N, CA, C and O atoms as a GROMACS GRO file, in nm:
protein
  380
    1PHE      N    1  -8.497  -4.217   8.383
    1PHE     CA    2  -8.470  -4.085   8.435
    1PHE      C    3  -8.520  -3.988   8.570
    1PHE      O    4  -8.623  -3.973   8.636
    2MET      N    5  -8.404  -3.941   8.570
    2MET     CA    6  -8.467  -3.895   8.720
    2MET      C    7  -8.492  -3.772   8.721
    2MET      O    8  -8.434  -3.694   8.646
    3ASN      N    9  -8.621  -3.724   8.840
    3ASN     CA   10  -8.656  -3.589   8.871
    3ASN      C   11  -8.550  -3.525   8.899
    3ASN      O   12  -8.433  -3.560   8.885
    4SER      N   13  -8.614  -3.389   8.956
    4SER     CA   14  -8.512  -3.293   9.002
    4SER      C   15  -8.497  -3.320   9.168
    4SER      O   16  -8.406  -3.278   9.240
    5TYR      N   17  -8.609  -3.398   9.206
    5TYR     CA   18  -8.518  -3.393   9.399
    5TYR      C   19  -8.422  -3.513   9.383
    5TYR      O   20  -8.340  -3.512   9.474
    6GLU      N   21  -8.399  -3.651   9.268
    6GLU     CA   22  -8.358  -3.718   9.293
    6GLU      C   23  -8.223  -3.677   9.254
    6GLU      O   24  -8.130  -3.735   9.309
    7LYS      N   25  -8.195  -3.569   9.152
    7LYS     CA   26  -8.078  -3.533   9.122
    7LYS      C   27  -8.002  -3.411   9.250
    7LYS      O   28  -7.885  -3.379   9.274
    8ALA      N   29  -8.093  -3.382   9.290
    8ALA     CA   30  -8.083  -3.276   9.418
    8ALA      C   31  -7.985  -3.369   9.506
    8ALA      O   32  -7.867  -3.341   9.527
    9GLU      N   33  -8.050  -3.481   9.552
    9GLU     CA   34  -8.018  -3.575   9.679
    9GLU      C   35  -7.859  -3.616   9.616
    9GLU      O   36  -7.744  -3.608   9.661
   10ILE      N   37  -7.912  -3.654   9.508
   10ILE     CA   38  -7.728  -3.717   9.435
   10ILE      C   39  -7.643  -3.577   9.469
   10ILE      O   40  -7.530  -3.602   9.510
   11GLN      N   41  -7.669  -3.463   9.462
   11GLN     CA   42  -7.523  -3.370   9.467
   11GLN      C   43  -7.532  -3.341   9.601
   11GLN      O   44  -7.440  -3.276   9.650
   12ARG      N   45  -7.617  -3.373   9.664
   12ARG     CA   46  -7.581  -3.367   9.785
   12ARG      C   47  -7.481  -3.452   9.859
   12ARG      O   48  -7.408  -3.411   9.950
   13LEU      N   49  -7.485  -3.593   9.803
   13LEU     CA   50  -7.368  -3.672   9.843
   13LEU      C   51  -7.267  -3.645   9.841
   13LEU      O   52  -7.231  -3.562   9.758
   14ASP      N   53  -7.173  -3.702   9.931
   14ASP     CA   54  -7.015  -3.709   9.941
   14ASP      C   55  -6.972  -3.756   9.762
   14ASP      O   56  -7.052  -3.842   9.722
   15SER      N   57  -6.885  -3.723   9.672
   15SER     CA   58  -6.821  -3.746   9.608
   15SER      C   59  -6.799  -3.943   9.628
   15SER      O   60  -6.832  -4.027   9.544
   16LYS      N   61  -6.747  -3.964   9.740
   16LYS     CA   62  -6.703  -4.105   9.803
   16LYS      C   63  -6.866  -4.208   9.763
   16LYS      O   64  -6.870  -4.326   9.729
   17TYR      N   65  -6.948  -4.143   9.776
   17TYR     CA   66  -7.101  -4.216   9.763
   17TYR      C   67  -7.174  -4.225   9.656
   17TYR      O   68  -7.258  -4.312   9.632
   18ARG      N   69  -7.122  -4.076   9.547
   18ARG     CA   70  -7.174  -4.091   9.435
   18ARG      C   71  -7.224  -4.184   9.333
   18ARG      O   72  -7.150  -4.233   9.247
   19PRO      N   73  -7.345  -4.207   9.341
   19PRO     CA   74  -7.336  -4.363   9.205
   19PRO      C   75  -7.300  -4.317   9.066
   19PRO      O   76  -7.322  -4.201   9.030
   20LEU      N   77  -7.247  -4.406   8.991
   20LEU     CA   78  -7.221  -4.414   8.869
   20LEU      C   79  -7.301  -4.439   8.724
   20LEU      O   80  -7.346  -4.548   8.690
   21GLY      N   81  -7.306  -4.368   8.680
   21GLY     CA   82  -7.396  -4.373   8.544
   21GLY      C   83  -7.352  -4.480   8.461
   21GLY      O   84  -7.248  -4.547   8.467
   22ALA      N   85  -7.473  -4.486   8.360
   22ALA     CA   86  -7.494  -4.575   8.314
   22ALA      C   87  -7.336  -4.578   8.173
   22ALA      O   88  -7.270  -4.678   8.144
   23TRP      N   89  -7.322  -4.462   8.126
   23TRP     CA   90  -7.199  -4.420   8.014
   23TRP      C   91  -7.064  -4.459   8.123
   23TRP      O   92  -6.962  -4.518   8.088
   24GLU      N   93  -7.092  -4.414   8.249
   24GLU     CA   94  -6.947  -4.436   8.342
   24GLU      C   95  -6.895  -4.586   8.339
   24GLU      O   96  -6.781  -4.629   8.321
   25TYR      N   97  -7.046  -4.672   8.369
   25TYR     CA   98  -7.039  -4.825   8.387
   25TYR      C   99  -6.951  -4.913   8.228
   25TYR      O  100  -6.891  -5.019   8.214
   26PHE      N  101  -6.991  -4.787   8.128
   26PHE     CA  102  -6.945  -4.862   7.971
   26PHE      C  103  -6.797  -4.815   7.966
   26PHE      O  104  -6.703  -4.884   7.927
   27GLY      N  105  -6.790  -4.680   8.016
   27GLY     CA  106  -6.640  -4.636   7.975
   27GLY      C  107  -6.516  -4.715   8.050
   27GLY      O  108  -6.406  -4.735   7.998
   28TYR      N  109  -6.561  -4.764   8.204
   28TYR     CA  110  -6.480  -4.852   8.300
   28TYR      C  111  -6.456  -4.964   8.236
   28TYR      O  112  -6.336  -4.989   8.222
   29THR      N  113  -6.576  -5.086   8.164
   29THR     CA  114  -6.580  -5.172   8.119
   29THR      C  115  -6.487  -5.170   7.980
   29THR      O  116  -6.461  -5.275   7.922
   30LEU      N  117  -6.451  -5.068   7.943
   30LEU     CA  118  -6.428  -5.072   7.775
   30LEU      C  119  -6.231  -5.013   7.815
   30LEU      O  120  -6.138  -5.015   7.735
   31LEU      N  121  -6.227  -4.977   7.934
   31LEU     CA  122  -6.080  -4.937   7.990
   31LEU      C  123  -6.034  -5.047   8.087
   31LEU      O  124  -5.918  -5.074   8.117
   32PHE      N  125  -6.136  -5.099   8.127
   32PHE     CA  126  -6.071  -5.241   8.214
   32PHE      C  127  -6.063  -5.370   8.085
   32PHE      O  128  -6.024  -5.484   8.113
   33SER      N  129  -6.099  -5.336   7.966
   33SER     CA  130  -6.075  -5.442   7.864
   33SER      C  131  -5.956  -5.398   7.811
   33SER      O  132  -5.985  -5.410   7.692
   34LEU      N  133  -5.845  -5.357   7.812
   34LEU     CA  134  -5.731  -5.298   7.763
   34LEU      C  135  -5.673  -5.360   7.843
   34LEU      O  136  -5.706  -5.371   7.961
   35PRO      N  137  -5.562  -5.419   7.781
   35PRO     CA  138  -5.500  -5.584   7.774
   35PRO      C  139  -5.375  -5.540   7.942
   35PRO      O  140  -5.347  -5.618   8.033
   36LEU      N  141  -5.330  -5.400   7.926
   36LEU     CA  142  -5.203  -5.400   8.047
   36LEU      C  143  -5.264  -5.271   8.096
   36LEU      O  144  -5.325  -5.281   8.203
   37ILE      N  145  -5.259  -5.149   8.037
   37ILE     CA  146  -5.298  -5.026   8.088
   37ILE      C  147  -5.450  -5.050   8.199
   37ILE      O  148  -5.458  -5.003   8.312
   38GLY      N  149  -5.560  -5.136   8.131
   38GLY     CA  150  -5.680  -5.166   8.187
   38GLY      C  151  -5.648  -5.247   8.326
   38GLY      O  152  -5.684  -5.200   8.434
   39PHE      N  153  -5.584  -5.362   8.317
   39PHE     CA  154  -5.551  -5.438   8.417
   39PHE      C  155  -5.494  -5.316   8.544
   39PHE      O  156  -5.575  -5.297   8.635
   40ILE      N  157  -5.397  -5.258   8.548
   40ILE     CA  158  -5.327  -5.158   8.632
   40ILE      C  159  -5.426  -5.086   8.689
   40ILE      O  160  -5.438  -5.074   8.810
   41CYS      N  161  -5.536  -5.011   8.567
   41CYS     CA  162  -5.628  -4.935   8.621
   41CYS      C  163  -5.714  -5.025   8.721
   41CYS      O  164  -5.726  -4.979   8.835
   42LEU      N  165  -5.776  -5.146   8.693
   42LEU     CA  166  -5.856  -5.238   8.773
   42LEU      C  167  -5.783  -5.228   8.913
   42LEU      O  168  -5.835  -5.175   9.011
   43LEU      N  169  -5.647  -5.289   8.911
   43LEU     CA  170  -5.633  -5.289   9.060
   43LEU      C  171  -5.640  -5.163   9.141
   43LEU      O  172  -5.683  -5.148   9.256
   44ILE      N  173  -5.588  -5.077   9.056
   44ILE     CA  174  -5.561  -4.943   9.114
   44ILE      C  175  -5.735  -4.883   9.178
   44ILE      O  176  -5.737  -4.825   9.287
   45PHE      N  177  -5.874  -4.907   9.097
   45PHE     CA  178  -5.979  -4.884   9.113
   45PHE      C  179  -5.982  -5.010   9.217
   45PHE      O  180  -6.077  -4.980   9.288
   46CYS      N  181  -5.952  -5.082   9.245
   46CYS     CA  182  -5.991  -5.187   9.328
   46CYS      C  183  -5.968  -5.183   9.439
   46CYS      O  184  -6.052  -5.232   9.516
   47PHE      N  185  -5.840  -5.120   9.496
   47PHE     CA  186  -5.818  -5.013   9.617
   47PHE      C  187  -5.825  -4.912   9.657
   47PHE      O  188  -5.789  -4.873   9.768
   48SER      N  189  -5.885  -4.838   9.551
   48SER     CA  190  -5.911  -4.664   9.552
   48SER      C  191  -6.025  -4.663   9.689
   48SER      O  192  -6.097  -4.763   9.693
   49ASP      N  193  -6.040  -4.600   9.758
   49ASP     CA  194  -6.158  -4.521   9.838
   49ASP      C  195  -6.193  -4.424   9.769
   49ASP      O  196  -6.254  -4.347   9.843
   50SER      N  197  -6.184  -4.371   9.625
   50SER     CA  198  -6.220  -4.214   9.633
   50SER      C  199  -6.400  -4.237   9.571
   50SER      O  200  -6.475  -4.146   9.536
   51ASN      N  201  -6.426  -4.356   9.573
   51ASN     CA  202  -6.547  -4.364   9.519
   51ASN      C  203  -6.569  -4.514   9.521
   51ASN      O  204  -6.516  -4.593   9.442
   52ILE      N  205  -6.668  -4.551   9.640
   52ILE     CA  206  -6.722  -4.708   9.672
   52ILE      C  207  -6.772  -4.790   9.551
   52ILE      O  208  -6.748  -4.906   9.517
   53ASN      N  209  -6.864  -4.676   9.487
   53ASN     CA  210  -6.929  -4.747   9.361
   53ASN      C  211  -6.836  -4.813   9.277
   53ASN      O  212  -6.838  -4.933   9.250
   54ARG      N  213  -6.723  -4.697   9.223
   54ARG     CA  214  -6.636  -4.771   9.129
   54ARG      C  215  -6.538  -4.887   9.160
   54ARG      O  216  -6.498  -4.976   9.085
   55ARG      N  217  -6.504  -4.858   9.316
   55ARG     CA  218  -6.457  -4.981   9.362
   55ARG      C  219  -6.507  -5.116   9.367
   55ARG      O  220  -6.440  -5.214   9.336
   56SER      N  221  -6.618  -5.117   9.403
   56SER     CA  222  -6.734  -5.232   9.360
   56SER      C  223  -6.745  -5.261   9.245
   56SER      O  224  -6.768  -5.382   9.237
   57PHE      N  225  -6.741  -5.210   9.141
   57PHE     CA  226  -6.749  -5.239   9.047
   57PHE      C  227  -6.636  -5.293   8.965
   57PHE      O  228  -6.650  -5.387   8.887
   58ALA      N  229  -6.521  -5.229   8.984
   58ALA     CA  230  -6.356  -5.277   8.978
   58ALA      C  231  -6.376  -5.459   9.055
   58ALA      O  232  -6.386  -5.569   8.999
   59ARG      N  233  -6.377  -5.424   9.187
   59ARG     CA  234  -6.414  -5.528   9.248
   59ARG      C  235  -6.474  -5.674   9.176
   59ARG      O  236  -6.409  -5.778   9.189
   60SER      N  237  -6.592  -5.671   9.103
   60SER     CA  238  -6.667  -5.714   9.070
   60SER      C  239  -6.612  -5.784   8.947
   60SER      O  240  -6.608  -5.907   8.934
   61TYR      N  241  -6.561  -5.678   8.838
   61TYR     CA  242  -6.498  -5.730   8.727
   61TYR      C  243  -6.381  -5.758   8.706
   61TYR      O  244  -6.332  -5.776   8.595
   62PHE      N  245  -6.291  -5.770   8.871
   62PHE     CA  246  -6.182  -5.851   8.882
   62PHE      C  247  -6.218  -5.999   8.915
   62PHE      O  248  -6.144  -6.088   8.874
   63CYS      N  249  -6.312  -6.023   8.976
   63CYS     CA  250  -6.388  -6.141   8.982
   63CYS      C  251  -6.410  -6.219   8.875
   63CYS      O  252  -6.369  -6.333   8.851
   64GLY      N  253  -6.491  -6.131   8.801
   64GLY     CA  254  -6.491  -6.244   8.672
   64GLY      C  255  -6.387  -6.309   8.635
   64GLY      O  256  -6.368  -6.430   8.634
   65PHE      N  257  -6.275  -6.167   8.581
   65PHE     CA  258  -6.170  -6.190   8.478
   65PHE      C  259  -6.090  -6.285   8.604
   65PHE      O  260  -6.002  -6.338   8.537
   66PHE      N  261  -6.072  -6.334   8.742
   66PHE     CA  262  -6.005  -6.442   8.778
   66PHE      C  263  -6.080  -6.555   8.753
   66PHE      O  264  -6.014  -6.659   8.746
   67ILE      N  265  -6.254  -6.566   8.733
   67ILE     CA  266  -6.272  -6.640   8.722
   67ILE      C  267  -6.310  -6.748   8.554
   67ILE      O  268  -6.345  -6.864   8.529
   68VAL      N  269  -6.280  -6.635   8.483
   68VAL     CA  270  -6.244  -6.664   8.337
   68VAL      C  271  -6.114  -6.720   8.329
   68VAL      O  272  -6.076  -6.812   8.256
   69ALA      N  273  -6.058  -6.661   8.405
   69ALA     CA  274  -5.872  -6.714   8.362
   69ALA      C  275  -5.886  -6.847   8.427
   69ALA      O  276  -5.851  -6.935   8.349
   70ILE      N  277  -5.938  -6.908   8.576
   70ILE     CA  278  -5.958  -7.067   8.611
   70ILE      C  279  -5.980  -7.144   8.532
   70ILE      O  280  -5.929  -7.254   8.515
   71LEU      N  281  -6.110  -7.055   8.438
   71LEU     CA  282  -6.157  -7.146   8.364
   71LEU      C  283  -6.103  -7.231   8.235
   71LEU      O  284  -6.114  -7.343   8.186
   72ALA      N  285  -6.044  -7.116   8.215
   72ALA     CA  286  -5.963  -7.112   8.088
   72ALA      C  287  -5.802  -7.160   8.105
   72ALA      O  288  -5.729  -7.147   8.007
   73VAL      N  289  -5.766  -7.197   8.189
   73VAL     CA  290  -5.627  -7.284   8.258
   73VAL      C  291  -5.728  -7.411   8.263
   73VAL      O  292  -5.701  -7.492   8.174
   74VAL      N  293  -5.824  -7.443   8.335
   74VAL     CA  294  -5.892  -7.598   8.338
   74VAL      C  295  -5.903  -7.629   8.186
   74VAL      O  296  -5.847  -7.729   8.142
   75LEU      N  297  -5.980  -7.536   8.097
   75LEU     CA  298  -5.998  -7.603   7.965
   75LEU      C  299  -5.872  -7.632   7.899
   75LEU      O  300  -5.870  -7.723   7.816
   76MET      N  301  -5.767  -7.566   7.924
   76MET     CA  302  -5.637  -7.587   7.858
   76MET      C  303  -5.604  -7.710   7.887
   76MET      O  304  -5.612  -7.802   7.806
   77PHE      N  305  -5.564  -7.720   8.007
   77PHE     CA  306  -5.572  -7.874   8.042
   77PHE      C  307  -5.643  -7.982   7.997
   77PHE      O  308  -5.604  -8.090   7.954
   78THR      N  309  -5.751  -7.938   8.013
   78THR     CA  310  -5.900  -8.071   7.987
   78THR      C  311  -5.848  -8.080   7.851
   78THR      O  312  -5.820  -8.198   7.831
   79VAL      N  313  -5.808  -7.967   7.692
   79VAL     CA  314  -5.859  -8.023   7.558
   79VAL      C  315  -5.681  -8.023   7.559
   79VAL      O  316  -5.659  -8.066   7.446
   80PHE      N  317  -5.597  -8.008   7.598
   80PHE     CA  318  -5.452  -8.046   7.561
   80PHE      C  319  -5.335  -8.079   7.664
   80PHE      O  320  -5.212  -8.072   7.659
   81GLY      N  321  -5.423  -8.116   7.757
   81GLY     CA  322  -5.370  -8.222   7.857
   81GLY      C  323  -5.300  -8.363   7.853
   81GLY      O  324  -5.196  -8.404   7.906
   82PRO      N  325  -5.397  -8.427   7.769
   82PRO     CA  326  -5.321  -8.566   7.674
   82PRO      C  327  -5.223  -8.548   7.594
   82PRO      O  328  -5.122  -8.615   7.613
   83SER      N  329  -5.226  -8.464   7.498
   83SER     CA  330  -5.117  -8.418   7.450
   83SER      C  331  -5.048  -8.371   7.482
   83SER      O  332  -4.953  -8.384   7.404
   84LEU      N  333  -5.019  -8.294   7.584
   84LEU     CA  334  -4.916  -8.243   7.686
   84LEU      C  335  -4.822  -8.383   7.740
   84LEU      O  336  -4.704  -8.415   7.727
   85HIS      N  337  -4.935  -8.443   7.804
   85HIS     CA  338  -4.820  -8.563   7.860
   85HIS      C  339  -4.749  -8.694   7.771
   85HIS      O  340  -4.672  -8.782   7.810
   86VAL      N  341  -4.798  -8.674   7.661
   86VAL     CA  342  -4.730  -8.739   7.535
   86VAL      C  343  -4.616  -8.676   7.537
   86VAL      O  344  -4.508  -8.735   7.538
   87MET      N  345  -4.628  -8.566   7.537
   87MET     CA  346  -4.512  -8.483   7.468
   87MET      C  347  -4.420  -8.493   7.544
   87MET      O  348  -4.302  -8.499   7.510
   88ILE      N  349  -4.472  -8.497   7.689
   88ILE     CA  350  -4.357  -8.468   7.772
   88ILE      C  351  -4.265  -8.642   7.794
   88ILE      O  352  -4.148  -8.680   7.805
   89GLN      N  353  -4.383  -8.696   7.791
   89GLN     CA  354  -4.316  -8.898   7.762
   89GLN      C  355  -4.218  -8.898   7.662
   89GLN      O  356  -4.118  -8.969   7.673
   90GLN      N  357  -4.240  -8.821   7.558
   90GLN     CA  358  -4.118  -8.842   7.436
   90GLN      C  359  -4.021  -8.743   7.481
   90GLN      O  360  -3.925  -8.735   7.404
   91ALA      N  361  -4.018  -8.669   7.578
   91ALA     CA  362  -3.896  -8.586   7.576
   91ALA      C  363  -3.808  -8.616   7.698
   91ALA      O  364  -3.695  -8.567   7.710
   92ILE      N  365  -3.870  -8.707   7.798
   92ILE     CA  366  -3.793  -8.759   7.878
   92ILE      C  367  -3.686  -8.894   7.799
   92ILE      O  368  -3.747  -8.988   7.750
   93PRO      N  369  -3.582  -8.892   7.794
   93PRO     CA  370  -3.455  -8.980   7.779
   93PRO      C  371  -3.542  -9.124   7.864
   93PRO      O  372  -3.585  -9.126   7.980
   94LYS      N  373  -3.547  -9.226   7.769
   94LYS     CA  374  -3.520  -9.355   7.819
   94LYS      C  375  -3.377  -9.448   7.866
   94LYS      O  376  -3.300  -9.475   7.773
   95GLY      N  377  -3.355  -9.476   7.950
   95GLY     CA  378  -3.279  -9.570   7.950
   95GLY      C  379  -3.177  -9.561   8.082
   95GLY      O  380  -3.091  -9.648   8.099
   0.00000   0.00000   0.00000
C-alpha cells in the first residue's frame, strides 16, 4: 500500500512514466492471451510510446511468447520428426 506522499509523487509524473498497477498487469495479461485481438494489441503496445511501463511489459510478454513458440516448434519436430520423415519417404515415388 502506498502512503500519501507516494501517491502524490505518482500523480506528478507524466502519464508516459506512470507505473502500472497490479490489476492493469492482470488485465493486460488477459488481453494479450486472446488469440487474434490480443496479439494485435500486443504488437501495438510493443511499439507504442504512450506509457513506457506498458510498452516494457508488452515487449517482455512478446519475448516470452516468442520463446514458447520456438520451444513448441522444436518439440514438435523432436516428437513428430521421425514419423514425418517416414511419411515423406513413403510419399516420394520410387523408380
